[in-house]
GUKOL-674220 format. One record per residue (C-alpha): residue in three letters; x, y, z. Coordinates in steps of 0.25 Angstrom, whole numbers, plus 5000, padded with zeros to 4 digits. Layout:
BEGIN
ALAXYZ...
REM end
This chain:
BEGIN
UNK536854525386UNK536954415396UNK538054375406UNK538354235410UNK539154185422UNK540054065422UNK539853945431UNK541053915440UNK542053825432UNK541653885418UNK542653985413UNK542354115407UNK543454115396UNK543454165382UNK543954025377UNK542753955384UNK541754055378UNK542454035364UNK542353885365UNK540853885369UNK540453985358UNK541153895348UNK540553775354UNK539053825354UNK539053935343UNK540153905333UNK540754035328UNK540954165336UNK541654295334UNK542554375344UNK542154515345UNK543054585355UNK542754515368UNK541454445363UNK541254315356UNK540054325346UNK539254215340UNK538454265328UNK537254195321UNK537054075330UNK535654015330UNK534754125336UNK535954205339UNK536254325331UNK537454355340UNK537954305353UNK539054385360UNK539854325371UNK540954375380UNK541554345394UNK541654465404UNK542054455419UNK541854295419UNK540454305413UNK539954275399UNK539254395392UNK538254365381UNK537454445372UNK536654395360UNK535754435348UNK534754335343UNK534054325330UNK532654265326UNK532654125324UNK531754005325UNK531453945339UNK532253815337UNK533553895333UNK533353995345UNK533153875354UNK534453805349UNK535253935350UNK534753955365UNK535153815368UNK536553835362UNK536753965369UNK536353895382UNK537353785380UNK538453885377UNK538153965390UNK538053835398UNK539353775394UNK540053915395UNK539553965408UNK539153835415UNK537753885418UNK536553815412UNK535353905406UNK534553875419UNK535753925428UNK535954045419UNK534554085421UNK534654065436UNK535854155436UNK535154265428UNK533954265437UNK534854285449UNK535554395442UNK534254465438UNK533554445452UNK534854495459UNK534854635451
REM end
């Protein structure tokens, strides 16, 4: 499970989350307070929800060829960047700070 912060000016709302899930992954299901994408590319399941102004994500992947895995990661990163405002590089820096701070 991963937690992602939102950059200033990027709102953590269910409406935005739904809009971005639809844009990048097509269909999703609502399961309690979580939004679930099933069988997208290399993802068997992608479970997302908002909690305390952060995006909480857990995923299960499946075995696929390298090209499909690459395309899935690319789509996932674009989704996170547009939703949270942080690029993959910025998210990596934030994660390093968090790990080193503990």
